[in-house]
C-alpha positions as CSV (number, residue, x, y, z in Angstrom):
1,M,-163.3,245.1,237.1
2,A,-160.9,247.8,236.0
3,T,-158.3,248.9,238.4
4,G,-157.7,252.6,238.8
5,S,-154.3,254.2,238.7
6,S,-154.7,255.1,242.4
7,D,-154.6,251.3,243.2
8,L,-151.1,250.9,241.7
9,P,-148.4,250.1,244.2
10,S,-146.2,253.0,245.1
11,S,-143.2,253.6,247.3
12,T,-145.4,255.9,249.4
13,D,-147.7,253.0,250.3
14,R,-145.1,251.7,252.9
15,A,-145.1,252.9,256.5
16,P,-142.6,255.6,257.5
17,R,-139.2,254.3,258.7
18,A,-138.7,254.0,262.4
19,P,-136.7,256.7,264.2
20,L,-133.8,254.3,264.8
21,A,-133.6,253.3,261.1
22,L,-133.7,257.0,260.2
23,A,-130.9,257.8,262.6
24,V,-128.7,255.0,261.2
25,L,-129.3,256.0,257.6
26,A,-128.7,259.7,258.4
27,A,-125.4,258.8,260.2
28,A,-124.3,256.7,257.2
29,F,-125.0,259.5,254.8
30,A,-123.2,262.0,257.0
31,A,-120.2,259.7,257.5
32,G,-119.9,259.2,253.8
33,L,-120.2,262.9,253.0
34,V,-117.6,263.8,255.6
35,L,-115.2,261.0,254.6
36,F,-115.3,261.8,250.8
37,A,-115.0,265.5,251.4
38,A,-112.1,265.1,253.8
39,L,-110.3,262.9,251.3
40,G,-110.8,265.5,248.6
41,I,-109.4,268.3,250.8
42,W,-106.5,266.0,251.7
43,Q,-105.7,265.6,248.0
44,V,-105.9,269.3,247.4
45,Q,-103.3,269.7,250.2
46,R,-101.2,267.0,248.6
47,L,-101.4,268.9,245.3
48,H,-100.0,272.1,246.8
49,W,-97.3,270.0,248.6
50,K,-96.3,268.3,245.3
51,H,-96.1,271.6,243.4
52,D,-93.9,273.1,246.1
53,L,-91.7,270.0,246.0
54,V,-91.3,270.2,242.2
55,A,-90.4,273.8,242.5
56,R,-87.8,273.2,245.2
57,V,-86.3,270.2,243.3
58,D,-86.1,272.2,240.1
59,A,-84.3,275.0,241.9
60,R,-81.8,272.5,243.3
61,I,-81.1,270.8,240.0
62,H,-80.3,274.1,238.3
63,A,-78.3,275.6,241.2
64,A,-74.5,275.8,241.3
65,P,-72.9,272.7,242.7
66,V,-71.9,272.8,246.4
67,P,-69.6,270.5,248.4
68,A,-71.3,267.2,249.2
69,P,-72.5,267.0,252.8
70,G,-70.3,265.4,255.4
71,A,-71.6,263.1,258.2
72,A,-72.3,266.0,260.6
73,E,-74.2,268.1,258.0
74,W,-76.2,265.0,256.9
75,A,-77.1,264.2,260.5
76,A,-78.3,267.8,261.1
77,S,-80.6,267.8,258.1
78,T,-83.3,265.6,256.7
79,P,-82.7,263.3,253.7
80,K,-85.6,265.0,251.7
81,D,-83.8,268.4,252.2
82,Q,-80.7,267.0,250.5
83,E,-82.2,264.9,247.7
84,Y,-81.4,266.2,244.2
85,R,-79.0,268.8,245.3
86,R,-76.1,269.5,242.9
87,V,-73.0,268.6,244.7
88,H,-69.4,267.8,244.0
89,V,-67.0,265.4,245.7
90,R,-63.2,265.0,245.5
91,G,-61.2,261.9,246.2
92,E,-59.7,258.7,244.8
93,W,-61.5,255.8,243.2
94,L,-61.4,252.4,244.9
95,P,-60.7,249.9,242.1
96,G,-62.1,246.4,242.1
97,H,-65.4,247.3,243.8
98,D,-67.6,248.3,240.8
99,T,-71.3,247.3,241.0
100,L,-73.6,246.9,238.0
101,V,-77.3,247.6,238.6
102,Q,-79.9,246.8,236.1
103,A,-81.3,249.9,234.3
104,V,-83.7,250.8,231.5
105,T,-83.0,254.3,230.1
106,E,-83.5,256.3,226.9
107,A,-80.3,254.6,225.7
108,G,-82.0,251.1,226.1
109,A,-81.6,248.3,228.6
110,G,-78.2,248.0,230.3
111,R,-76.6,248.7,233.7
112,W,-75.8,251.5,236.0
113,L,-72.1,251.5,236.9
114,L,-71.5,252.3,240.6
115,R,-68.0,253.0,241.7
116,P,-66.8,253.9,245.3
117,L,-64.8,257.1,245.8
118,R,-62.8,257.7,249.0
119,R,-62.9,261.3,249.9
120,D,-60.1,263.3,251.5
121,D,-61.6,262.9,254.9
122,G,-61.6,259.1,254.6
123,S,-65.3,258.7,254.0
124,V,-66.6,256.7,251.0
125,V,-69.3,257.8,248.5
126,L,-70.9,255.5,245.9
127,V,-70.9,257.3,242.6
128,N,-73.2,256.3,239.8
129,L,-71.0,257.0,236.8
130,G,-74.0,256.4,234.5
131,F,-75.3,253.9,232.0
132,V,-73.3,251.2,230.2
133,P,-74.5,248.5,227.8
134,E,-75.0,244.9,228.9
135,D,-71.9,243.6,227.2
136,W,-69.6,246.5,228.2
137,T,-66.5,245.7,230.2
138,A,-65.3,248.3,232.7
139,E,-61.8,249.7,232.6
140,P,-59.8,250.2,235.8
141,P,-60.1,253.7,237.1
142,A,-57.3,256.1,236.4
143,P,-55.0,256.6,239.5
144,G,-54.9,260.0,241.2
145,T,-57.5,262.4,242.4
146,A,-60.9,262.6,240.8
147,E,-63.6,265.2,241.0
148,V,-67.2,264.4,240.3
149,T,-70.2,266.6,240.1
150,G,-73.8,265.4,240.0
151,L,-77.1,265.0,241.8
152,L,-77.3,263.7,245.4
153,R,-79.7,260.7,245.4
154,L,-81.2,258.7,248.3
155,S,-80.5,255.1,248.6
156,E,-82.9,252.6,247.0
157,P,-83.1,249.7,249.4
158,G,-84.7,246.3,248.7
159,G,-84.7,246.0,244.9
160,G,-86.9,246.7,242.0
161,F,-90.6,245.9,241.3
162,L,-91.1,242.2,242.2
163,R,-87.3,241.7,241.9
164,D,-85.2,241.6,245.1
165,N,-81.5,242.4,245.2
166,D,-79.3,239.3,245.6
167,P,-76.0,240.5,247.2
168,A,-74.6,236.9,247.4
169,Q,-74.9,236.6,243.6
170,D,-74.0,240.2,243.0
171,R,-77.3,240.8,241.2
172,W,-78.8,244.2,241.7
173,F,-82.0,245.8,240.7
174,S,-81.8,249.0,242.7
175,R,-79.0,251.2,244.1
176,D,-79.1,250.0,247.7
177,V,-76.1,251.8,249.2
178,E,-75.9,249.9,252.5
179,A,-76.2,246.5,250.9
180,I,-73.7,247.3,248.1
181,A,-71.2,248.6,250.7
182,A,-71.6,245.5,252.8
183,R,-71.2,243.2,249.8
184,H,-67.8,244.9,248.9
185,G,-66.6,245.4,252.5
186,L,-66.3,249.2,252.0
187,G,-66.9,250.0,255.7
188,P,-68.7,253.2,256.6
189,V,-70.3,254.7,253.5
190,A,-72.3,257.9,253.0
191,P,-76.1,256.9,253.1
192,W,-76.6,258.3,249.7
193,F,-75.1,258.0,246.2
194,L,-74.1,260.5,243.6
195,D,-75.6,260.5,240.1
196,A,-72.6,261.8,238.1
197,D,-73.4,264.4,235.3
198,A,-72.3,263.8,231.7
199,A,-69.0,265.7,232.1
200,S,-67.9,263.8,235.2
201,A,-68.8,260.4,233.7
202,A,-66.7,261.3,230.6
203,Q,-63.6,261.4,232.8
204,A,-63.6,257.6,232.7
205,G,-61.9,257.9,229.4
206,T,-64.3,255.9,227.2
207,P,-67.6,256.5,225.5
208,W,-69.1,254.7,228.4
209,P,-70.4,255.2,231.0
210,R,-72.9,257.8,229.9
211,G,-73.8,260.1,232.8
212,G,-76.4,262.8,233.2
213,L,-79.3,260.5,232.6
214,T,-81.1,261.2,235.9
215,V,-84.8,261.4,235.3
216,V,-86.5,263.8,237.7
217,R,-90.2,263.1,237.3
218,F,-92.9,263.2,240.0
219,R,-96.4,261.7,239.6
220,D,-99.0,264.4,240.0
221,N,-102.5,262.8,240.0
222,H,-103.7,264.7,243.0
223,L,-106.1,267.0,241.1
224,G,-107.8,264.0,239.5
225,Y,-108.1,262.2,242.9
226,A,-109.5,265.3,244.5
227,L,-112.2,265.7,241.9
228,T,-113.1,262.1,242.2
229,W,-113.5,262.3,246.0
230,F,-115.5,265.6,245.8
231,A,-117.7,264.0,243.1
232,L,-118.4,261.0,245.4
233,A,-119.2,263.5,248.2
234,L,-121.7,265.2,245.9
235,L,-123.3,261.9,245.0
236,V,-123.7,261.1,248.7
237,A,-125.3,264.5,249.3
238,F,-127.6,264.0,246.3
239,G,-128.6,260.5,247.6
240,A,-129.3,262.0,251.1
241,W,-131.5,264.7,249.5
242,R,-133.5,262.2,247.5
243,F,-133.9,259.9,250.5
244,A,-135.1,262.9,252.6
245,L,-137.6,263.9,249.9
246,E,-139.0,260.3,249.7
247,E,-139.3,260.0,253.4
248,V,-141.2,263.4,253.5
249,R,-143.6,262.1,250.8
250,V,-144.2,258.8,252.6
251,R,-145.0,260.5,255.9
252,R,-147.3,263.0,254.2
253,R,-149.1,260.3,252.4
254,W,-149.3,258.2,255.6
255,R,-150.9,261.1,257.5
256,Q,-153.4,261.6,254.7
257,R,-154.4,257.9,254.7
258,S,-154.7,257.9,258.5
259,T,-157.2,260.8,258.5
260,E,-159.5,259.4,255.7
261,P,-161.7,257.3,258.1
262,L,-162.2,260.3,260.3
263,D,-163.4,262.3,257.3
264,A,-165.9,259.6,256.4
265,A,-167.2,259.4,260.0
266,D,-167.9,263.2,259.8
267,G,-170.6,262.6,257.1
268,S,-168.8,261.9,254.0
269,P,-171.1,260.0,251.5
C-alpha cells in the first residue's frame, strides 16, 4: 500500500514544548544574545581606548625631553601617565654594576646593557644604554657627569615568555628593575628604567651599545574581536527566530490535528 507524503514524519508531528522548557530555552537565547552583544560593545570601547592610548604615546615620544620624575612626582602620578615620556637625567655612572638582559632586535640576538646612574639628588636610575652583541665586552664608564636622554619605561618583573629571571646566576630575560637593583645592592632605585636614545648611548665611546631601538607597538585586534562577538550575537538571534517559527508551526499543526475529530463528528463523510 502506497504511503502518501502526508504520512511522512515531520518536526511538526511532535507535541508543543512545555511552558517550562520554553522559558528555559528563551532564557538561554536571551542570555547568549546579551552576553555576546555586551562583549562586542566592550571591544568597541577598548578600540577607542587603544586609539587614544596610541595617540597619547605618540605625542609623548615626539615631545621635547623633560626632566625625569623624582620620587615625589612619581608618587603623585600613575605609571601609565609616565610611560614612554621623553626625559633626561644627569648624574654619574656607577661602575661594576652592569647588567646584561637577553634581547632580540632588528640588529639580531644579543643583550641589553643596563647601567645604573646616580643622580645629583642621590637617587639611582637604571639606564638601558642599548643593544650589544653576545660576545661584546663592556668598557668601564668614563668618569664625570653624564647626561642621558631617552624614553621612560616601566619595569618588566618576572622574566620573559616561559623563562624566569635567575638573579643568583645573573641571568636575565626581562628588565626587572627591583630584582636587578637587589642583585647589585644598589639601594633605593627609581621604579622605572630609561631607554637611552642613539645619541646618549653613543657617549659610551664605542660602536656599542646601540641605543634608540625602542619598539613602540600596540596590538590592536579589538575591531576583529568586536565583529566576532557581534556576529555570534546575530547567530543567536537568528537561532531564536528560527526556533520561534518552528514552535509556532508545531502549535498551529497541533491545534489543527486536535480539531479534526470534531469536524468528523459534525457530519464529515
